[in-house]
Short mmCIF file of the C-alpha atoms (twelve columns), coordinates in Angstrom:
data_MODEL
# 
_entry.id   MODEL 
# 
loop_
_atom_site.group_PDB 
_atom_site.id 
_atom_site.type_symbol 
_atom_site.label_atom_id 
_atom_site.label_alt_id 
_atom_site.label_comp_id 
_atom_site.label_asym_id 
_atom_site.label_seq_id 
_atom_site.Cartn_x 
_atom_site.Cartn_y 
_atom_site.Cartn_z 
_atom_site.pdbx_PDB_model_num 
ATOM 1   C CA . UNK A 1   24.920 -33.254 8.412   1 
ATOM 2   C CA . UNK A 2   21.405 -32.154 7.329   1 
ATOM 3   C CA . UNK A 3   20.376 -31.955 3.693   1 
ATOM 4   C CA . UNK A 4   17.429 -30.288 1.979   1 
ATOM 5   C CA . UNK A 5   15.079 -33.068 3.064   1 
ATOM 6   C CA . UNK A 6   15.822 -32.933 6.783   1 
ATOM 7   C CA . UNK A 7   17.005 -29.358 7.276   1 
ATOM 8   C CA . UNK A 8   13.470 -28.527 8.383   1 
ATOM 9   C CA . UNK A 9   10.986 -31.061 9.722   1 
ATOM 10  C CA . UNK A 10  7.500  -31.164 8.241   1 
ATOM 11  C CA . UNK A 11  6.284  -29.218 11.267  1 
ATOM 12  C CA . UNK A 12  9.098  -26.671 10.855  1 
ATOM 13  C CA . UNK A 13  8.146  -26.178 7.208   1 
ATOM 14  C CA . UNK A 14  4.556  -25.481 8.260   1 
ATOM 15  C CA . UNK A 15  5.853  -22.906 10.739  1 
ATOM 16  C CA . UNK A 16  7.907  -21.129 8.073   1 
ATOM 17  C CA . UNK A 17  5.042  -21.148 5.553   1 
ATOM 18  C CA . UNK A 18  2.736  -19.762 8.258   1 
ATOM 19  C CA . UNK A 19  5.254  -16.943 8.843   1 
ATOM 20  C CA . UNK A 20  5.236  -16.163 5.101   1 
ATOM 21  C CA . UNK A 21  1.434  -16.029 5.067   1 
ATOM 22  C CA . UNK A 22  1.396  -13.855 8.205   1 
ATOM 23  C CA . UNK A 23  3.995  -11.450 6.817   1 
ATOM 24  C CA . UNK A 24  2.155  -11.160 3.517   1 
ATOM 25  C CA . UNK A 25  -1.083 -10.195 5.309   1 
ATOM 26  C CA . UNK A 26  0.501  -6.804  5.959   1 
ATOM 27  C CA . UNK A 27  2.324  -6.181  2.700   1 
ATOM 28  C CA . UNK A 28  1.979  -6.600  -1.030  1 
ATOM 29  C CA . UNK A 29  5.579  -7.866  -0.933  1 
ATOM 30  C CA . UNK A 30  6.164  -11.460 -1.993  1 
ATOM 31  C CA . UNK A 31  8.374  -13.621 0.247   1 
ATOM 32  C CA . UNK A 32  9.855  -16.985 -0.689  1 
ATOM 33  C CA . UNK A 33  12.253 -19.435 0.924   1 
ATOM 34  C CA . UNK A 34  14.548 -21.653 -1.134  1 
ATOM 35  C CA . UNK A 35  16.609 -24.460 0.392   1 
ATOM 36  C CA . UNK A 36  19.208 -26.402 -1.522  1 
ATOM 37  C CA . UNK A 37  21.928 -28.819 -0.630  1 
ATOM 38  C CA . UNK A 38  24.932 -26.835 -1.806  1 
ATOM 39  C CA . UNK A 39  26.272 -24.483 -4.434  1 
ATOM 40  C CA . UNK A 40  29.791 -23.754 -5.585  1 
ATOM 41  C CA . UNK A 41  28.857 -20.094 -5.974  1 
ATOM 42  C CA . UNK A 42  28.846 -17.449 -3.241  1 
ATOM 43  C CA . UNK A 43  25.436 -17.372 -1.516  1 
ATOM 44  C CA . UNK A 44  24.358 -13.968 -2.825  1 
ATOM 45  C CA . UNK A 45  25.307 -14.870 -6.381  1 
ATOM 46  C CA . UNK A 46  23.425 -18.165 -6.143  1 
ATOM 47  C CA . UNK A 47  20.433 -16.400 -4.575  1 
ATOM 48  C CA . UNK A 48  20.331 -14.069 -7.594  1 
ATOM 49  C CA . UNK A 49  20.136 -17.085 -9.913  1 
ATOM 50  C CA . UNK A 50  17.422 -18.754 -7.840  1 
ATOM 51  C CA . UNK A 51  15.506 -15.457 -7.685  1 
ATOM 52  C CA . UNK A 52  15.258 -15.480 -11.482 1 
ATOM 53  C CA . UNK A 53  14.567 -19.232 -11.686 1 
ATOM 54  C CA . UNK A 54  11.587 -18.772 -9.356  1 
ATOM 55  C CA . UNK A 55  10.334 -15.806 -11.451 1 
ATOM 56  C CA . UNK A 56  10.610 -13.573 -8.423  1 
ATOM 57  C CA . UNK A 57  11.753 -10.729 -10.660 1 
ATOM 58  C CA . UNK A 58  8.358  -10.790 -12.390 1 
ATOM 59  C CA . UNK A 59  6.240  -9.236  -9.614  1 
ATOM 60  C CA . UNK A 60  4.382  -6.102  -10.646 1 
ATOM 61  C CA . UNK A 61  5.893  -3.877  -7.937  1 
ATOM 62  C CA . UNK A 62  9.348  -5.531  -8.044  1 
ATOM 63  C CA . UNK A 63  8.867  -6.374  -4.357  1 
ATOM 64  C CA . UNK A 64  9.946  -9.985  -4.045  1 
ATOM 65  C CA . UNK A 65  12.194 -11.186 -1.201  1 
ATOM 66  C CA . UNK A 66  14.123 -14.445 -1.252  1 
ATOM 67  C CA . UNK A 67  15.533 -16.186 1.816   1 
ATOM 68  C CA . UNK A 68  18.163 -18.547 0.387   1 
ATOM 69  C CA . UNK A 69  19.742 -21.407 2.375   1 
ATOM 70  C CA . UNK A 70  22.586 -23.663 1.208   1 
ATOM 71  C CA . UNK A 71  22.497 -26.477 3.746   1 
ATOM 72  C CA . UNK A 72  25.758 -28.403 3.333   1 
ATOM 73  C CA . UNK A 73  28.013 -25.387 2.922   1 
ATOM 74  C CA . UNK A 74  26.072 -23.498 5.595   1 
ATOM 75  C CA . UNK A 75  25.371 -20.494 3.427   1 
ATOM 76  C CA . UNK A 76  22.565 -17.988 3.696   1 
ATOM 77  C CA . UNK A 77  21.480 -14.867 1.836   1 
ATOM 78  C CA . UNK A 78  18.499 -12.550 1.660   1 
ATOM 79  C CA . UNK A 79  17.801 -10.910 -1.656  1 
ATOM 80  C CA . UNK A 80  15.225 -8.251  -2.432  1 
ATOM 81  C CA . UNK A 81  14.080 -7.039  -5.836  1 
ATOM 82  C CA . UNK A 82  14.885 -3.562  -7.107  1 
ATOM 83  C CA . UNK A 83  11.569 -2.049  -6.019  1 
ATOM 84  C CA . UNK A 84  12.448 -2.819  -2.419  1 
ATOM 85  C CA . UNK A 85  16.123 -1.972  -2.650  1 
ATOM 86  C CA . UNK A 86  15.265 1.457   -4.055  1 
ATOM 87  C CA . UNK A 87  13.332 2.444   -0.912  1 
ATOM 88  C CA . UNK A 88  14.606 0.567   2.166   1 
ATOM 89  C CA . UNK A 89  17.410 1.828   4.391   1 
ATOM 90  C CA . UNK A 90  20.939 0.635   3.646   1 
ATOM 91  C CA . UNK A 91  21.182 -1.743  6.616   1 
ATOM 92  C CA . UNK A 92  17.745 -3.309  6.024   1 
ATOM 93  C CA . UNK A 93  18.985 -6.649  4.688   1 
ATOM 94  C CA . UNK A 94  21.933 -6.901  7.070   1 
ATOM 95  C CA . UNK A 95  19.763 -6.340  10.139  1 
ATOM 96  C CA . UNK A 96  17.255 -8.948  8.935   1 
ATOM 97  C CA . UNK A 97  20.072 -11.386 8.117   1 
ATOM 98  C CA . UNK A 98  21.520 -10.880 11.621  1 
ATOM 99  C CA . UNK A 99  18.206 -11.932 13.177  1 
ATOM 100 C CA . UNK A 100 18.112 -15.117 11.109  1 
ATOM 101 C CA . UNK A 101 21.757 -16.030 11.701  1 
ATOM 102 C CA . UNK A 102 21.400 -15.484 15.444  1 
ATOM 103 C CA . UNK A 103 18.870 -18.330 15.528  1 
ATOM 104 C CA . UNK A 104 20.770 -20.448 12.996  1 
ATOM 105 C CA . UNK A 105 23.837 -20.423 15.262  1 
ATOM 106 C CA . UNK A 106 21.667 -22.060 17.932  1 
ATOM 107 C CA . UNK A 107 20.370 -24.678 15.475  1 
ATOM 108 C CA . UNK A 108 16.932 -23.020 15.451  1 
ATOM 109 C CA . UNK A 109 16.487 -22.920 11.688  1 
ATOM 110 C CA . UNK A 110 12.696 -22.672 11.459  1 
ATOM 111 C CA . UNK A 111 12.585 -19.996 14.142  1 
ATOM 112 C CA . UNK A 112 15.359 -18.035 12.435  1 
ATOM 113 C CA . UNK A 113 13.636 -18.092 9.063   1 
ATOM 114 C CA . UNK A 114 10.266 -17.284 10.625  1 
ATOM 115 C CA . UNK A 115 11.572 -14.330 12.641  1 
ATOM 116 C CA . UNK A 116 13.455 -12.976 9.624   1 
ATOM 117 C CA . UNK A 117 10.385 -13.331 7.415   1 
ATOM 118 C CA . UNK A 118 8.171  -11.549 9.954   1 
ATOM 119 C CA . UNK A 119 10.751 -8.762  10.339  1 
ATOM 120 C CA . UNK A 120 10.945 -8.336  6.572   1 
ATOM 121 C CA . UNK A 121 7.149  -8.295  6.350   1 
ATOM 122 C CA . UNK A 122 6.890  -5.570  9.006   1 
ATOM 123 C CA . UNK A 123 9.413  -3.366  7.212   1 
ATOM 124 C CA . UNK A 124 7.867  -4.008  3.802   1 
ATOM 125 C CA . UNK A 125 4.494  -2.911  5.179   1 
ATOM 126 C CA . UNK A 126 5.884  0.636   5.344   1 
ATOM 127 C CA . UNK A 127 6.785  0.762   1.674   1 
ATOM 128 C CA . UNK A 128 4.464  -1.843  0.162   1 
ATOM 129 C CA . UNK A 129 1.292  -1.929  2.274   1 
ATOM 130 C CA . UNK A 130 -1.278 -4.642  1.664   1 
ATOM 131 C CA . UNK A 131 -4.129 -3.529  -0.593  1 
ATOM 132 C CA . UNK A 132 -7.610 -5.015  -0.699  1 
ATOM 133 C CA . UNK A 133 -7.077 -5.976  -4.342  1 
ATOM 134 C CA . UNK A 134 -3.653 -7.506  -3.674  1 
ATOM 135 C CA . UNK A 135 -2.914 -10.691 -5.602  1 
ATOM 136 C CA . UNK A 136 -0.557 -13.306 -4.206  1 
ATOM 137 C CA . UNK A 137 1.787  -13.394 -7.199  1 
ATOM 138 C CA . UNK A 138 4.140  -16.111 -5.950  1 
ATOM 139 C CA . UNK A 139 3.578  -19.365 -4.049  1 
ATOM 140 C CA . UNK A 140 4.117  -19.295 -0.286  1 
ATOM 141 C CA . UNK A 141 5.630  -22.778 -0.295  1 
ATOM 142 C CA . UNK A 142 9.292  -23.546 0.340   1 
ATOM 143 C CA . UNK A 143 11.148 -24.448 -2.842  1 
ATOM 144 C CA . UNK A 144 14.018 -26.943 -2.818  1 
ATOM 145 C CA . UNK A 145 16.720 -28.112 -5.165  1 
# 
């Protein structure tokens, strides 16, 4: 069974980080991926904790998005900050999650995360377009615990 260190290969991690950078070229939204071994909490609840731990709730426009993966208990959640949730359509997160899980079911974890990130970036572009003076407020790296 994979753990946080072999869930994604080094090459896969580069692919996911490249997807984050690509998505953020079109939006002022901030996208992060967090991978951890396991949590006793439901995935969305744990994602909310990680969101705060990573200071994702501190972006100026409240437009952070977290892709959370619990490897051993096979859990996944996408969480957006209030600025996003106030403007996107109701099925926004579910449709993005469906894209990711479709790949996950095939064992294509990097592709699933990348496609979900790019989809989120495209939708965020509508509500949070990239500005010339945009500052990358959060790291694009994958965090792990």
